[in-house]
N, C-alpha and C positions, 0 to 999 in steps of 0.2 A: 239313960240319956247319953247322946253322942258327945264325944269330946269336941270342944271348941278349938278353933285355930289358936286361941290364946293359951289353951292347956298344952298344946303340942310344941309351941315355940319356946326357945330359950332366949333369955335376955341378951341383946346385942347392943353394945355401946354405940350410939350414933343412929339408932333406929327406934322409933316409937310406933307402937301398934295398939289400936283400941277398936273394940267392937261394940256398937250401940245401935239398936233398932234396925238391924239388918245391914248397916253400913260398916264395912271394915276400913278404918282409916289407917293408912300406912304412911309414915312420915320419915323421910331422911332427915335426921336431926343433927346436922353438923354445920350450923349457920355461919360459924366463923370462917369456914372455907367455901362458902356458897354451896354447902352440901356435897363436897367432893367425896368420892367413894373409896372406902377401904375394902379389902377382900372380905373381911368379916361382915361388913354391911351388905355387900352384894350377896353373900351366901345367906344372910338373914332375910333379905328381900325374897330370894328364890324359895327358901323354906316356907316363908309366910304365904306366898302365892300358891305353892303346891298344897299346903295344908288347907287353904281357903277353898280349893276346888272340891273338897269332900265335906265341908262344914255346912250343914243345913241352915245354920243361923245367918250365913253370909248371903246377901242378895246383890250387893253392889260393893265394889272396891274403890276407894278414893286414895289415889297415890299422889303425894306432894312432897314438898321440901319445907323445912323450917326457915323462918327469916325472910330475906328478900330474894332468894333464888330457888329454883327448882332443883337443879343438879349441875355442878360444874364438871362432871366426868370423874374419871379415876385420878388418883394422886399421880403427879408427874415428876416427883423428885428423881434424880438420876439413880439413886440407890433403889427406890421402890420399883421403878419401871424396869430396871435391869435384873432385879431379883436379889441383889446383894443386900437388900433390906430384910431378907429372911423369907420372903414368899416368892416361889418360882413364878416368873411372869406368865408362863402358860396357864397356871392355875387361875389367875385372874380372868383370862379369856374363857376358860371352861365354865367358871361360875357365872360370868356375864351371859354366856350362851344359855345356861340353865335357867337363868332369870327370864330371858326373852322368851324362851319356849314355854315357861310356866305362865307368863302373862297371856300369851296368845292362845294357850290351850285352856285357860281358865274358863269355865262355862258361864261365869257371871260377868256383867259389864264392868270394865275397869276404866275409871275416869282419871286422866292425868290433869293435875291442877298446876298450871305453870304461871306463877305470879311474877317471875323474874327470869334471869338467865338460865338457859338449858344449853349445855355445851358438851362436846365430845359424846361419850356413851350416854350422857344424860338425854341427848336428842333421841338416841335409839330406844331408851327406856320409855320416853314419852310417846313415841310413835308406835311402840308395841301395844300401847293401850288402845281402847276402842273409841273413846271420845277424848279429844285433847282440847281443854279449855285454857285460854291464855289471857292474861291481863295485857292492856295496851303498853305496859312497861316491860313486857317480856321480849326476849329475842332468842333466836336459835342459831347455833354455830357448830359446824363440824370442824373442830380446831385441830384435828389429828395431824395434817400435813405440816402444820406450823412447827411441830417438834419431831418430824421425821417418821410418823406413823401413818397408818391407813385407817379409815373408818372401820369400826367393829360393832358388836352387839346387833348385827343384822342390818346396820344402817344402809349398806349397799343395796339391800332389797327393800327395806321399809321406806326409805326416802324416795327411791325411784318409783315405788308403787303409789306413793302419794302425789308426787309432783312431776314425774316423768324423768327420762334419762338426762336431757340437756340441763335442766335446772338442778338435778342431783349432782351432775358433774361440776357445775359451778360451785355449789355448796361445798363439795368435797375437795376440789382442787384449789379453789381460791380461799377457802376458809374464811369467808366473809360473814359478818353478822347479818342475820335476816330478821328484821323487826317483826313483831307479832302481826301487824297489819299486812305486811307483805307476805308473811307466812300464810295468813288466811287467804289472801288473794291467789296465792299459788296452790292452795289446797292442802297445805301441810297441817293445818289445825282445824278443829271443828267450829270454833267461835272465838271472837275476841271481845272483851268487855272493858269498859273504863275501870281503872284501878279502884276507884271509890265504890264501884258497884260489884266488884269481882266476887267477893265472898258470898253475897246474896244471890248472884246469878249461878254460882257453883252449887249452892244449896238447892236452888230451884231445879236445876238439871238432875241432881241426884234424887230429889223427891219425885220427879217424874219417872225416873228409872225404877225407884222403889215400888211405885204403883203399877208397874207393868207386869207382863206374863213371864215368869222365870224360865219356863221350858222353851217358850218361843224365842226369848232372848238367846238362850244357849244354842238353839238350832240356827238362828240367824247369824250369830257370831261365827259359828263353825262353818257355815256355808260361804259367807263373804270372805273369811280368811282363806278357805280352801281355794276360792276362785282368784284371789288377788295376791296371795303370798305363796304361790307355788314354788318360788325360788328361795324361800327363807332358810330352810334347812341347808341347802347347798351353799347359800351365801355365808351362813355361819361357819361352815367348814372351810370355805375358801378364805374367809377373814382370819380364821384361826391359823391356817397354814402360813398366810402372808404375814400376819402380825408376829407369829413365832420367830420369823426371820428378823423382822424389823426391831423387835424388842431387844435383840442382841447386837444391834448395829451401833457403830460409832456415831452415826447421824442422830440416833435417839439420844445418846449421852450428850451430844453437843446441843441438840434441840432442847432437852430438859434443862440443861445448865443455862443456856441462853434465856430461856423463859424465866428462870429464877433470878437471873441477873438483869432482866429487862433490856436485852439487847437483841439485835438481829443475829440469828444463827448462821454459822459458816459451814454449810453442809459439804461433805467430801464424797458423797455417794458410796460410803463404805458401811 
């Protein structure tokens, strides 16, 4: 008997994984911080997606967050983002890029279940998925420039591929919240459902995918991604180089500190 993805993965605090009847449910389980990401959780997500690619028991992947949010992005304390918290900041970007590549390369459909806020790299993770289902209470926000960073996780390619350059620029430069209904109108998400119906509608979509042709899904996903995400690998590399500079900047330290102190940052362009 082949090893299951559950046999191959190691337990990661803040990440819940379950496999039942062909559905691999992957849940970022840090609700107290709206599912902010640690490096360990990002690595665990990437490992899980990579293992799922070769697990014959997996037919569909359901990716969501615990509590009222999908994912609020990576932790933004000044220590964590500068690397003085013990993890080199470049390692975070490397692991995020591995996760995005694993999701897009996975032969099975991946459904993002966005019941609440998706911010920062949380937006990138959602858009790397094949179907993005949102509650009408959800919103999307590329909040990077608010703390002196640039979008990463392939957002510069994934967002633009979904909604076009001008809308992508607005999201990235102005860092405004995009409510779920506006995200749907712009083409950022696949569907929006009332919060009270959301779980049932997610189950309905996943049941539809479970009844579909596995090989045809894999070929379809590969073909559409090859046609629309031609710049994804290059974008990941550009973001890595740019973010490596910004992660060591005085502006990031000021931005992260200002965020924690709930004040407007005073950027000095250094």
